[in-house]
DRENMAR-686416 format. One record per residue: residue in one letter; residue number from 1; x, y, z of N, C-alpha, C, O, CB in turn. Coordinates in steps of 0.001 Angstrom, whole numbers, plus 500000, padded with zeros to 6 digits. Glycine has a CB too. Layout:
- A  NUM  X  Y  Z  X  Y  Z  X  Y  Z  X  Y  Z  X  Y  Z
...
//
This chain:
- X  1  477778  497315  506546  477056  498096  505568  475600  498257  505973  474964  499251  505618  477157  497452  504199
- X  2  475069  497298  506706  473669  497384  507080  473397  498575  507993  472281  499095  508012  473235  496104  507757
- X  3  474399  499013  508747  474204  500136  509654  474493  501472  508986  474314  502517  509611  475079  499975  510870
- X  4  474932  501465  507740  475159  502708  507015  476549  503278  507156  476805  504385  506684  474194  503712  507457
- X  5  477467  502550  507799  478818  503068  507974  479692  502850  506739  480740  503481  506600  479462  502420  509176
- X  6  479262  501955  505841  479989  501711  504602  478977  501610  503469  477820  501249  503684  480861  500417  504699
- X  7  479423  501930  502269  478555  501731  501104  479336  501014  500022  480538  501230  499868  478001  503083  500575
- X  8  478661  500169  499277  479296  499440  498181  479471  500382  497001  478546  501106  496633  478459  498193  497773
- X  9  480677  500369  496402  480910  501229  495235  481195  500416  493981  481347  500961  492888  482070  502180  495504
- X  10  481264  499104  494160  481448  498215  493006  480504  497038  493197  480218  496650  494330  482952  497732  492864
- X  11  480028  496479  492128  479058  495390  492227  479602  494229  493040  480814  494045  493156  478661  494909  490841
- X  12  478696  493459  493594  479062  492288  494374  479618  491193  493480  479236  491061  492317  477861  491771  495154
- X  13  480515  490423  494037  481048  489259  493350  480898  488067  494286  481053  488204  495500  482545  489474  492926
- X  14  480600  486913  493731  480524  485728  494579  481902  485114  494679  482648  485071  493701  479502  484701  494029
- X  15  482233  484643  495858  483534  484018  496074  483347  482931  497125  483219  483220  498314  484620  485070  496521
- X  16  483332  481688  496677  483148  480594  497612  481819  480656  498341  481719  480243  499497  484262  480585  498604
- X  17  480790  481174  497664  479482  481263  498291  479253  482543  499072  478129  482820  499490  479289  480110  499188
- X  18  480320  483339  499278  480191  484593  500003  480124  485755  499023  480464  485613  497848  481359  484778  500983
- X  19  479682  486907  499522  479650  488112  498712  480777  489036  499145  480974  489272  500337  478281  488820  498826
- X  20  481509  489551  498181  482536  490541  498470  482339  491722  497543  481822  491573  496436  483960  489942  498314
- X  21  482750  492890  497992  482656  494081  497160  483627  495115  497680  484101  495022  498813  481215  494640  497135
- X  22  483923  496103  496852  484736  497232  497301  483801  498222  497971  482706  498486  497474  485521  497901  496109
- X  23  484233  498770  499103  483380  499666  499871  484056  501013  500063  485269  501140  499892  483033  499049  501227
- X  24  483261  502020  500421  483788  503336  500726  482989  503922  501878  481940  503399  502254  483739  504262  499483
- X  25  483499  505016  502434  482802  505724  503495  481766  506643  502869  482081  507343  501906  483792  506525  504382
- X  26  480536  506667  503384  479453  507372  502701  479477  508885  502808  478926  509557  501936  478179  506897  503220
- X  27  480103  509462  503855  480083  510917  504005  481218  511378  504914  481948  510557  505467  478729  511383  504566
- X  28  481364  512700  505067  482461  513275  505853  482352  512931  507327  483366  512738  507998  482491  514780  505685
- X  29  481117  512852  507843  480937  512552  509261  481449  511151  509599  482131  510951  510604  479459  512682  509648
- X  30  481108  510188  508744  481578  508818  508966  483081  508745  508745  483774  508010  509448  480846  507825  508032
- X  31  483595  509501  507773  485031  509535  507531  485768  510041  508767  486838  509537  509110  485353  510418  506318
- X  32  485186  511048  509439  485800  511595  510651  485842  510532  511749  486866  510344  512406  485026  512843  511140
- X  33  484713  509841  511938  484652  508781  512955  485657  507685  512621  486360  507180  513497  483216  508187  513054
- X  34  485715  507326  511339  486642  506290  510895  488081  506670  511234  488842  505854  511753  486496  506053  509385
- X  35  488444  507916  510937  489808  508386  511190  490127  508383  512676  491204  507954  513092  490003  509789  510619
- X  36  489175  508869  513475  489433  509029  514909  489364  507714  515669  490164  507476  516574  488446  510002  515504
- X  37  488405  506851  515303  488156  505658  516101  488807  504389  515560  489120  503474  516322  486696  505442  516210
- X  38  489010  504334  514252  489534  503100  513661  490991  503249  513252  491850  502492  513704  488698  502696  512454
- X  39  491271  504239  512384  492652  504436  511939  493567  504733  513110  494734  504340  513098  492730  505567  510921
- X  40  493047  505432  514138  493873  505759  515305  494366  504506  516017  495381  504544  516713  493088  506629  516279
- X  41  493646  503388  515843  494066  502146  516487  495374  501619  515914  496062  500825  516557  492984  501095  516343
- X  42  495723  502063  514694  497007  501653  514126  498179  502225  514921  499305  501745  514790  497102  502094  512666
- X  43  497926  503250  515747  498992  503832  516547  499601  502810  517487  500764  502930  517873  498472  505016  517334
- X  44  498810  501790  517863  499343  500736  518732  500385  499893  518007  501251  499281  518631  498211  499840  519241
- X  45  500286  499870  516673  501229  499092  515864  502247  499996  515197  503444  499709  515215  500485  498276  514808
- X  46  501775  501096  514604  502634  502031  513884  502430  503417  514478  501432  504065  514162  502327  502024  512349
- X  47  503339  503898  515329  503194  505243  515908  503083  506299  514809  503672  506157  513737  504389  505567  516834
- X  48  502323  507354  515086  502094  508411  514098  503407  508989  513586  503558  509197  512382  501237  509524  514699
- X  49  504362  509252  514480  505632  509847  514053  506372  508941  513080  506984  509408  512119  506517  510138  515265
- X  50  506309  507633  513342  506955  506663  512453  506240  506632  511108  506877  506602  510056  506965  505253  513092
- X  51  504910  506638  511154  504123  506602  509917  504396  507830  509063  504551  507717  507848  502625  506506  510233
- X  52  504455  509006  509689  504685  510249  508944  506049  510229  508266  506179  510632  507111  504578  511468  509879
- X  53  507068  509757  508989  508411  509719  508398  508457  508787  507194  509146  509068  506213  509443  509274  509443
- X  54  507724  507679  507268  507687  506748  506138  506889  507337  504982  507255  507167  503819  507083  505400  506568
- X  55  505798  508029  505303  504992  508650  504258  505785  509717  503508  505692  509820  502285  503728  509261  504859
- X  56  506563  510505  504239  507403  511524  503595  508404  510870  502653  508642  511363  501551  508143  512370  504653
- X  57  508991  509755  503093  509954  509050  502258  509281  508503  501000  509890  508481  499930  510613  507911  503048
- X  58  508024  508061  501125  507283  507566  499965  507041  508701  498971  507289  508541  497776  505940  506936  500403
- X  59  506554  509855  499463  506248  510992  498589  507479  511498  497845  507403  511849  496667  505643  512124  499400
- X  60  508614  511533  498543  509830  512092  497948  510681  511043  497240  511733  511358  496684  510655  512770  499015
- X  61  510218  509789  497264  510956  508659  496695  512363  508556  497274  513320  508246  496565  511029  508789  495177
- X  62  512468  508818  498562  513737  508652  499272  513845  507180  499666  513503  506788  500781  513828  509599  500541
- X  63  514326  506385  498727  514326  504930  498896  515193  504495  500075  514809  503616  500846  514814  504253  497620
- X  64  516359  505113  500209  517259  504729  501295  516639  504998  502655  516735  504170  503561  518580  505472  501174
- X  65  515995  506169  502803  515361  506501  504073  514192  505562  504358  514030  505099  505487  514882  507958  504068
- X  66  513384  505281  503349  512242  504394  503533  512697  502993  503904  512134  502370  504805  511389  504352  502268
- X  67  513710  502500  503216  514234  501171  503497  514788  501093  504915  514522  500131  505635  515319  500802  502485
- X  68  515558  502104  505319  516141  502131  506656  515061  502197  507729  515135  501492  508736  517090  503316  506795
- X  69  514056  503047  507513  512991  503196  508513  512150  501939  508641  511737  501575  509742  512096  504371  508159
- X  70  511894  501274  507524  511158  500020  507592  511958  498948  508319  511411  498217  509145  510795  499542  506193
- X  71  513258  498851  508016  514097  497865  508688  514184  498144  510187  514086  497219  510994  515498  497852  508074
- X  72  514365  499407  510565  514424  499756  511982  513120  499419  512685  513116  498923  513811  514743  501237  512154
- X  73  512001  499698  511998  510695  499393  512575  510547  497897  512803  510078  497474  513859  509571  499904  511668
- X  74  510944  497085  511815  510852  495633  511951  511763  495120  513056  511378  494239  513825  511202  494953  510632
- X  75  512969  495671  513137  513922  495241  514171  513421  495552  515574  513659  494785  516507  515272  495910  513953
- X  76  512733  496666  515722  512313  497121  517047  510972  496573  517493  510666  496598  518685  512258  498601  517068
- X  77  510158  496073  516557  508780  495781  516937  508306  494349  516743  507382  493926  517438  507902  496651  516188
- X  78  508891  493590  515842  508307  492278  515552  509231  491146  515966  510440  491317  516120  507985  492160  514072
- X  79  508620  489990  516139  509372  488767  516354  509758  488199  514996  509032  488363  514015  508551  487735  517183
- X  80  510890  487540  514947  511313  486910  513693  510265  485914  513224  510113  485687  512024  512675  486210  513866
- X  81  509531  485310  514178  508511  484323  513829  507264  484959  513226  506474  484276  512573  508130  483523  515054
- X  82  507079  486275  513440  505936  486962  512836  506099  487082  511327  505138  486960  510568  505761  488349  513455
- X  83  507335  487324  510914  507613  487622  509503  507826  486341  508708  508940  486027  508290  508847  488530  509375
- X  84  506734  485608  508508  506862  484311  507859  506317  484266  506437  506661  483359  505679  506173  483286  508674
- X  85  505475  485225  506059  504912  485187  504706  504526  486581  504232  504565  487548  504993  503692  484264  504658
- X  86  504155  486661  502964  503844  487951  502353  502613  488598  502979  502500  489823  502992  503632  487784  500860
- X  87  501696  487796  503493  500476  488331  504097  500805  489242  505274  500172  490283  505451  499559  487190  504554
- X  88  501790  488857  506076  502188  489682  507219  502687  491043  506752  502245  492075  507259  503275  488973  508045
- X  89  503602  491052  505792  504164  492312  505294  503102  493142  504571  503095  494370  504652  505347  492033  504350
- X  90  502215  492458  503871  501132  493158  503172  500273  493916  504185  499938  495080  503965  500260  492157  502355
- X  91  499919  493270  505278  499129  493923  506321  499854  495107  506931  499244  496135  507222  498776  492933  507405
- X  92  501154  494960  507123  501958  496037  507694  501967  497259  506779  501702  498372  507233  503391  495557  507946
- X  93  502266  497065  505499  502328  498184  504557  500940  498766  504322  500790  499980  504185  502946  497735  503223
- X  94  499935  497915  504276  498564  498403  504095  498134  499257  505283  497448  500264  505109  497590  497224  503910
- X  95  498531  498861  506485  498229  499664  507672  498892  501023  507610  498294  502032  507983  498667  498937  508929
- X  96  500132  501050  507138  500841  502315  506971  500125  503198  505953  499949  504396  506176  502294  502065  506533
- X  97  499717  502605  504846  499020  503365  503805  497655  503838  504286  497208  504922  503910  498862  502517  502542
- X  98  496991  503040  505109  495657  503401  505594  495692  504686  506405  494685  505389  506496  495073  502272  506436
- X  99  496831  504996  506991  496952  506219  507774  497043  507450  506878  497080  508579  507367  498173  506143  508680
- X  100  497077  507229  505563  497068  508334  504592  495702  508428  503933  495579  508990  502844  498174  508141  503518
- X  101  494671  507886  504577  493359  507734  503950  492695  509058  503589  491811  509085  502732  492456  506965  504860
- X  102  493096  510148  504218  492467  511430  503889  493008  512015  502585  492458  512988  502071  492680  512424  505025
- X  103  494075  511433  502049  494649  511921  500796  494456  510941  499639  494519  511331  498473  496124  512199  500983
- X  104  494223  509683  499960  494175  508646  498934  493002  507691  499126  492555  507422  500241  495469  507867  498930
- X  105  492529  507197  498002  491642  506036  498011  492557  504830  497859  493294  504726  496878  490533  506104  496857
- X  106  492512  503930  498813  493448  502809  498855  492725  501512  498547  491711  501191  499167  494139  502723  500225
- X  107  493255  500769  497586  492698  499463  497265  493807  498419  497335  494987  498728  497169  492031  499470  495861
- X  108  493403  497185  497585  494369  496118  497806  493908  494837  497118  492721  494512  497099  494573  495875  499312
- X  109  494880  494119  496552  494609  492806  495949  493455  492844  494953  492494  492082  495061  494305  491790  497034
- X  110  493567  493733  493999  492491  493866  493021  493039  493680  491611  494183  494037  491330  491799  495239  493155
- X  111  492234  493131  490747  492657  492899  489364  492785  494215  488615  491930  495094  488726  491665  491974  488641
- X  112  493870  494339  487847  494097  495512  486999  495095  495117  485926  495992  494310  486171  494616  496742  487832
- X  113  494940  495680  484746  495858  495333  483663  495816  493841  483403  494758  493274  483129  497292  495777  483995
- X  114  496990  493205  483492  497096  491768  483249  497409  490983  484513  498072  489947  484448  498157  491498  482215
- X  115  496948  491454  485645  497218  490735  486875  496464  491323  488046  495401  491921  487880  498692  490733  487164
- X  116  497024  491149  489236  496407  491615  490476  497474  492343  491293  498448  491733  491734  495785  490422  491289
- X  117  497288  493644  491491  498276  494420  492238  498133  494173  493741  497097  493708  494218  498128  495922  491926
- X  118  499197  494496  494468  499142  494385  495933  498446  495602  496534  497435  495461  497223  500564  494240  496524
- X  119  498982  496803  496276  498399  498019  496853  498420  499131  495806  499442  499374  495165  499171  498458  498140
- X  120  497278  499802  495642  497175  500949  494753  496610  502114  495552  495642  501959  496297  496284  500629  493509
- X  121  497223  503282  495389  496780  504477  496089  496427  505542  495058  497299  506082  494377  497872  504991  497074
- X  122  495141  505831  494955  494638  506797  493992  494359  508108  494714  493544  508136  495637  493361  506270  493281
- X  123  495021  509202  494313  494843  510469  495041  493423  511003  494955  492770  510914  493915  495800  511511  494509
- X  124  492961  511557  496065  491657  512201  496124  491826  513689  495847  492844  514273  496219  490981  511968  497501
- X  125  490847  514308  495201  490891  515747  494909  492215  516138  494267  492828  517140  494635  490673  516561  496191
- X  126  492641  515339  493312  493978  515526  492760  494145  516844  492006  495264  517340  491879  494305  514384  491845
- X  127  493069  517408  491513  493191  518658  490764  493717  519783  491644  494307  520742  491146  491844  519052  490166
- X  128  493502  519666  492958  493995  520670  493903  495357  520289  494464  496272  521112  494513  493000  520859  495043
- X  129  495484  519039  494885  496682  518614  495600  497832  518197  494692  498996  518250  495088  496343  517486  496503
- X  130  497499  517780  493468  498516  517326  492521  499374  516206  493088  500581  516161  492850  499398  518483  492112
- X  131  498759  515314  493828  499492  514182  494389  499674  513105  493320  498844  512979  492420  498752  513605  495625
- X  132  500747  512334  493414  500948  511255  492448  500120  510034  492816  499736  509859  493973  502428  510880  492364
- X  133  499846  509190  491824  499317  507871  492113  500466  507009  492623  501626  507270  492303  498642  507236  490852
- X  134  500154  505990  493411  501197  505130  493977  500801  503673  493796  499675  503284  494106  501432  505451  495479
- X  135  501734  502868  493294  501564  501423  493175  502659  500731  493969  503831  501094  493868  501591  500974  491687
- X  136  502279  499740  494754  503246  499010  495573  503066  497515  495345  501964  496983  495482  503082  499361  497082
- X  137  504155  496846  494996  504145  495389  494846  505139  494808  495846  506266  495290  495964  504501  494957  493372
- X  138  504719  493780  496558  505532  493188  497622  505966  491779  497243  505235  491037  496587  504756  493166  498948
- X  139  507177  491432  497676  507697  490077  497502  508402  489662  498789  508927  490500  499521  508671  489993  496276
- X  140  508405  488364  499053  509113  487861  500239  509966  486653  499875  509674  485919  498931  508111  487489  501359
- X  141  511012  486472  500640  511874  485311  500487  512449  484925  501830  512562  485769  502720  512997  485586  499477
- X  142  512811  483678  501992  513351  483201  503261  514867  483120  503188  515430  482527  502267  512758  481829  503626
- X  143  515516  483726  504174  516978  483678  504317  517688  484122  503046  518655  483496  502614  517425  482268  504687
- X  144  517203  485201  502455  517821  485758  501253  519005  486628  501631  518946  487375  502607  516800  486569  500436
- X  145  520093  486533  500852  521197  487468  501035  520843  488773  500331  519812  488865  499664  522537  486879  500487
- X  146  521700  489782  500481  521407  491104  499929  521204  491080  498421  520327  491766  497895  522519  492059  500270
- X  147  522013  490293  497730  521930  490237  496270  520599  489649  495813  519960  490177  494903  523089  489413  495703
- X  148  520186  488556  496447  518918  487922  496081  517735  488812  496448  516736  488858  495730  518783  486557  496771
- X  149  517858  489521  497575  516777  490404  498010  516621  491572  497037  515504  491995  496739  517044  490925  499438
- X  150  517738  492083  496552  517691  493165  495565  517022  492701  494278  516235  493437  493683  519104  493680  495266
- X  151  517331  491491  493852  516710  490958  492646  515212  490765  492841  514428  490971  491914  517363  489637  492250
- X  152  514820  490373  494035  513402  490186  494337  512658  491522  494257  511535  491583  493758  513225  489554  495735
- X  153  513290  492587  494752  512686  493923  494673  512563  494367  493217  511561  494969  492832  513523  494950  495476
- X  154  513577  494071  492409  513521  494394  490978  512388  493634  490292  511683  494176  489441  514864  494067  490298
- X  155  512228  492367  490681  511153  491557  490112  509786  492157  490431  508890  492173  489587  511234  490120  490637
- X  156  509638  492651  491665  508373  493262  492071  508089  494514  491245  506966  494720  490785  508398  493607  493570
- X  157  509111  495347  491062  508952  496566  490269  508646  496227  488807  507781  496845  488187  510221  497437  490361
- X  158  509363  495242  488267  509122  494825  486883  507707  494288  486693  507105  494466  485634  510138  493764  486470
- X  159  507178  493627  487729  505833  493069  487640  504795  494179  487483  503829  494028  486735  505522  492222  488883
- X  160  504993  495289  488184  504076  496428  488062  504006  496895  486614  502925  497149  486083  504521  497591  488979
- X  161  505168  497004  485983  505223  497486  484601  504738  496443  483598  503959  496742  482693  506640  497901  484254
- X  162  505210  495228  483778  504876  494165  482822  503383  493880  482797  502810  493643  481733  505637  492888  483163
- X  163  502756  493902  483957  501325  493585  484033  500437  494833  483942  499212  494748  484029  501031  492847  485330
- X  164  501071  495970  483769  500369  497239  483502  499298  497563  484551  498158  497877  484210  499723  497190  482124
- X  165  499677  497482  485818  498741  497782  486894  498259  499237  486865  497195  499559  487393  499386  497484  488230
- X  166  499056  500108  486243  498699  501530  486204  497396  501789  485453  496801  502856  485606  499817  502326  485562
- X  167  496942  500827  484642  495710  501043  483889  494505  501245  484804  493477  501758  484361  495457  499873  482960
- X  168  494615  500852  486063  493533  501083  487028  493307  502582  487250  492242  502991  487712  493854  500391  488370
- X  169  494318  503399  486916  494207  504844  487120  493694  505576  485885  493554  506799  485904  495548  505409  487518
- X  170  493412  504839  484815  492857  505463  483607  491565  506202  483939  490720  505697  484679  492598  504400  482511
- X  171  491424  507396  483387  490213  508164  483609  490274  509093  484802  489335  509850  485049  489079  507247  483774
- X  172  491378  509044  485551  491552  509925  486702  492617  510971  486378  493447  510771  485491  491943  509113  487973
- X  173  492585  512072  487095  493527  513172  486858  494844  512899  487583  495208  513597  488529  492923  514524  487326
- X  174  495543  511873  487117  496829  511493  487696  497918  511802  486686  497888  511298  485563  496851  509986  488099
- X  175  498874  512621  487075  499947  513031  486168  501188  512160  486307  501899  511922  485330  500313  514477  486419
- X  176  501444  511688  487518  502624  510869  487789  502227  509657  488620  501288  509709  489414  503714  511693  488516
- X  177  502957  508571  488423  502743  507357  489210  504069  506943  489829  505058  506744  489124  502153  506204  488333
- X  178  504084  506815  491153  505245  506307  491867  505079  504799  491994  504055  504320  492481  505404  506988  493272
- X  179  506080  504058  491557  506004  502594  491580  507071  502049  492520  508249  502389  492409  506178  502002  490152
- X  180  506641  501199  493446  507549  500647  494453  507517  499122  494417  506458  498507  494536  507177  501158  495862
- X  181  508684  498532  494251  508853  497097  494441  509582  496907  495764  510728  497332  495914  509640  496434  493242
- X  182  508921  496273  496717  509493  496117  498063  509658  494636  498365  508695  493872  498309  508595  496802  499143
- X  183  510883  494235  498685  511184  492842  499009  511559  492719  500482  512292  493546  501023  512326  492304  498114
- X  184  511045  491681  501114  511313  491414  502522  511901  490023  502681  511523  489084  501980  510030  491557  503362
- X  185  512832  489912  503614  513328  488610  504045  513609  488723  505540  514595  489333  505952  514620  488171  503237
- X  186  512741  488134  506337  512856  488321  507787  512689  489790  508121  511645  490381  507844  514217  487798  508312
- X  187  513719  490383  508720  513668  491806  509075  514482  492670  508122  514742  493840  508403  514169  492007  510493
- X  188  514878  492097  507006  515615  492844  505985  514660  493337  504908  513676  492675  504578  516726  491971  505359
- X  189  514968  494514  504366  514115  495138  503355  514982  495651  502213  516074  496170  502441  513274  496294  503967
- X  190  514496  495505  500992  515133  496129  499834  514031  496751  498982  513001  496123  498737  515981  495087  499005
- X  191  514247  497975  498537  513237  498707  497778  513820  499188  496455  514926  499728  496404  512699  499899  498595
- X  192  513066  498985  495402  513361  499561  494101  512162  500402  493689  511019  500014  493929  513678  498454  493038
- X  193  512415  501547  493072  511318  502432  492733  511626  503223  491465  512781  503407  491081  511025  503378  493890
- X  194  510564  503678  490842  510691  504552  489678  509442  505414  489583  508405  505092  490163  510901  503728  488369
- X  195  509551  506494  488859  508419  507395  488640  508106  507420  487154  509012  507463  486321  508722  508833  489173
- X  196  506827  507394  486827  506410  507432  485427  505400  508547  485223  504530  508772  486065  505815  506075  484990
- X  197  505520  509240  484103  504488  510203  483716  503291  509416  483207  503442  508373  482571  505012  511210  482626
- X  198  502114  509922  483494  500908  509163  483166  499998  509990  482290  498925  509526  481903  500170  508727  484437
//
């Protein structure tokens, strides 16, 4: 922030003696540099073609396609030892979402409603694009069978509703909210989703 590449958009909070805040890009020129020099580095982890196919599945709520593409990506790219906790999967999904930064303001691990959501995507310039808001909650389990993994995905989706994470979008021109509960166990994925009018 001292060099002007980021600006604070929410007040500072102390956390263990450190200062943390939500930041944004200050102008279009920095946004361009960010997209070209920083977001492009995700291509080493998530190829653009793979990211686009997953983004399309998210927009259209094609749960089966999204689940299959995520599983194929995990099978082809990661070690079983990498997928040990929710932090790993959170970083993976957040990286995928970050590649949509020109359409959404993306926030992670922030308090809203009666809890703390994993990932929230608030559409930019929504009056023109009419994009939906997106909420994603992640869960992980070790050596889960299909039935348990499905229940975990349902729990994630229910958590979004029960804790009312959508209240973070109050005051914005959001007409619909896509809600995703995504459960991971090793390289297996199960997704539950619903759409709500807002």
